[in-house]
N, C-alpha and C positions, 0 to 999 in steps of 0.2 A: 462555284457550288450553288449560290443564289440561282441564278442565271439556268441551272442544269432541274433546279425544282421548280420555276419557275415556267420551264419547258413541259415537263413532265405533267405538272395539275391542267397546263393547257392541252395536253395530249387527251387527258383523263377526263374533261372536260367534253372533250369534241367527241369521245367515246360515249359519252352519256348523253349526248343531244341527238347523237346516231340510232342508240339506245330506244331513244323515246320517238324519234320518229319510224322506227319498227313496229313500235309497242302501236302507235297512230294507224300505222297499214293494217296491224294485226286486226284492229279493232275498226276500222271500216270494211274489209273483209269479213269481220264475226257480225258486223248488220247484217250485210248481202245475206249471208248463209241463215240467219235468225227469220228473216223475211223468207228465204225459200222453205223454213220447215215449215212458218206459219202457215204459208201459201194452201199448204196440203190438208188443211183445216178446212171441213165442207162450207162453214159459213164464212171464210174466208173467200175461199175461194169465186165464190160466188158476187163477192160485194162488184158494185160497178164502177165504181169512182176512184177507183186507183190512180189510173193516168190525171184525172182533175187534181187529184190531190196533189199528186207529184208535180204538179205544172206550178202547182200556187208553191208549194215548197222550194222548190227551181228560180222563184222569182224574189223570194223573201230570202232566199240565199246570195243573190246577186245584189238585191241591192243593200244586201249589210256587207257586202264585198267592197263594193262603191264607198260605204257608209266609215268603212275603218279603213282606208285609204284616205278618204276625206281628214282623217284623226289622225293619220301617221304624219309629224311632221317632218321626218326625215324623208319621205316622198312627195310632200308639194315643196319645203325646200330644193329637193333636189330635180325636178321637172325641166327646170331651164336650163342646168348646168350638165346631166349627164341623161337629160329623157331623150335629147335626138341619139345618140349613140346608141342608148339601151332599145327605143325604138326600132334603130337601126336593125339590129340583130334582133331581136325577135322577128321581126317580116323577114330575115334573110335565113335564119335556122327553119321558122314554119314553112317558107316558100324550098327552101332546099328538102325540107320532109316530103310536102307533097310532090315534089318534082323525083324522087327516089322511090317513091312508093308510088309513083304513075308509070314510072320506067317499068319496073316489077310488073304491075300488074298487066303493061301491055307485052312483056315480054314473056311471064310466067303465069298468068291467071289472066286471060281473055275475056272469058266470060262472065258476064254480070251473076253475082252470088244471089240466089230463090230465097226472097222475104226482106230484101236491103231497097224498099221502096222509100220514097221520098218521105218527112215527117212520120218515120216508123211504121213497124207490120201491125202492132198490136196495141199502141198507144191513142194518141192524138191526131193523126193521121184521118182525114176524110176524101173524098173521090172527087167533090168539087174543087177543093183546092190543089190537087194533084194535076186536073185537068187542067188547070190555068198557070200551070209552072211558069209557062214562057214568058206570061206577063212580068212586067217589072214589080210590081205593088207587092203580088203573092210576094214572091223571090226576096225582097229585101223585108218583106214586114216582120217577120220573124227575127232574123238580127239587129234592126233597127229598137226594137222592142227591148230585147235585151242590153241594146247598146243605152238606151232612155234612162233601166233600171239603172246600171252603174252607175251613168252621169247621177241620176238623181239621187242616190244614196252617198255619191262625193260629195254634193254640196249641200244633202244635209250632216253628213258629218264634219264636212270646215264650218259651216254656218252654225248650225243650231247646236247650242250648250246640251251635255248630257247630267243628269242628276251621278251623285257622285257611287259609285260602285258599281257601276253598270260599267259592261264587259260583251262588248259587241262578238270579239270570239269566242265565246262560252256557247253565246246563241248561236253563230255560223257551226260552232261543230254539232251541235243536239239539230239543227234544222240538216246537219245534213249528214248525220247517222239516220234520222227518218226517210229521209230520200235514197239515201242506199237500203233501205229496210224495204221500201215501196218497190226500188227496182228490181231485190229480189224476189217479191211477190209476186212482178208483174211478168217479171222471167220465166215462171213455176205456170202460171197461167197460159202464156203464151206456148208452153210444149216445147221450149226450148232442151236441145238433148248437150247438156254442159260437157260430157263425155269427149259428144263426136265432136262441139267443137272446138276442145284444147286441142283433140290430136290431127287438127288440119295444119295442112303446112303453111297457110297463112298465120297463124298464128305465129310461129315462130319469125315469118316474114317480116311482121309489122313494126316490131321492135328492132330488129334486124336494119330494114329500110329507114327508119327514123334516128338511128344512130347515124349511120351513112349521112344520111342528107341533111341533118342538124350539124356537123362537124363541115359537112361539104359547105354549107351554104355560109356557115363563120370563116371559112376560108375565103369566100370564094367576093363578101362582103368587103373586107380586107383589100383585093387586089382590084375590086372595083374602084374602090376610094380611092387608092391611091394611084389607079390610071386615069383616073378622072382629074387629080388633083387635089382629092379631097381629104389624103393622107393626114391632114392639120387634125382630122378630128379623130385620129387614132394615131397621137404624136408617141406615147410610150408604149403602145402593147406591139409586144414578140409574138409570135406564132402561138408559141406554147400557150397565151394568154388568152391569144382567140381561140384555140383547142378550150381552154378552161370555161371559156365564156358559155362556150355552146354548148359543152356537154350538161347543163343545168336542166336541160330537158322539158321545163315548164316551170321543175320547183325552187319557186325562188324561196320559200322559208327555211330551203338546206343550200344552195349552192351559193347565196350570199355571205351565207355564215360562214361555210368553209373559206371560200377566198381569203374573206376579211379576218379572219384568224392565222393564216396563212401570210398574214402580213403586209397586205394593200385592199385598205377599208375603201380606197375612190373605185379601186376593180371590183369590189366586192359591192357598192354600193352598184356600178352598173349590171353585175350579176342578179342582183335581187330586181331590180327594174327590169329588166328584160327578156327574167323568165315569170315575170308579174304581167308584163306586156303581150306576150306568146301565150299567158293562157287566157287573158282578154281578148287576141285576135280567134284563138279556137272557139270562144264562146259564140264570137260573131260567125264563122265562118262554117262552121259543122254544117249548121240548116243549108248552106250553100253549097259543100260539096256532098251534102246527102242525095240533092239532085242528081249527079252527074252521074256517070256509067261505073265509078269507082267508089262508092260513097263512104269504106274505110279507110281511104287515106285521111278522114277526119280524124278517127282515132291517133294516126301519127301524128298530126301536126297536136292534137292537146297533149301532145306527149306522157310524160309519168303523170299527168293529172287526171286521165284516161279513164284510171281506178276508182276516184273521188270526183272532186268539182266537177267537172266536164264528163261524168258518167249517164247521170240525167240525160240531161240531154243527147248523148249518142245515142242513148236507148230510146229515145221520142224521137230521132229523125232516123238511125238507122235500123231500126228495129229490134227487139230483144234478143234477137240470134247473133246480132255482134257484143253483145254484154263478155260473153265468156273473154273474146278476145281480147276486147277492152281494157281487161281486167289483169289477163296476162300481162298485157304488153306495159299498164302502165306499174304495175311489181316488178319487173324486167327492171325497165329504168328507172324506175324510184332505188332498187337495189345496185344500177351503174351509176348515179351520181358520187355516193361518197367517194366510189374508188375512182373515176375516171377526173374529177376535177383536178383532186391533189397531183393527182398522176404525169395528167398535162401539164398544170402548173408548175411543177415540178421537173418537166423537160430540159 
């Protein structure tokens, strides 16, 4: 009887956590909608520095994301034991998504969408930078800048003590709300047709391709490691566990918790870190993918984070016209995570 009560209590806690995550999603959407409403005010519509403020907020967000990692003892202590496995899963699911979407674009969306120019059509892009896109320095300058911001934040969080009561989580949440608000403003100023964007077949294709590519990437990683004699790195992972890890879609704050609550804390740690690494991979690669023929593949690589953390970078790199599809894709994937992870794990 005591076991049944504990089990029911755990289920209630899981439901509460999922409800809190859904409230968070609605808050993100509300911030974006508020920006779109405010942008219709004549004074705001003439404000010229939205893009610059947006990028400053993005840099602050990335720094404190690294800061939070440096302050997290579990992440720091797990870097050696499960870090390699987590990074391999992150790379495999991101690469699988990119390949699935690329094949889909080649087969069904042959032409590049108008307004999908590198560095965004309505934000911080400039012609001179685009003309030099074939040289190495401009190509990698933005990803390296983002990478060093995260590293600097990690080092600051690891080495620098903070005063009691300081919570980086709250600060990053507030900065993220401001970012999404500014993205909403920029969408209206750029004349994006929200209804038309959501009705495009590509809007459904992006989350569908992301799901297929992520799961295929995780399964392929398992096969490759076994065939290459690297199966010792995946000693106890069955196909259902591989699928559960692959179905996190970059949402590290939920997928790892679900797996842990299902009874496997070690696998939960891998789920947490692999999705955290996937978010980092997305932040580094979206500016590069945006320079290709199919820039919106970056939305799929971002996974569930395309509706929040990586959305400002997607807007800057792919243009405001990509924002509605990024939000839709991220929302669909976010709703699938709490459904697919436990289903796959219990197969």
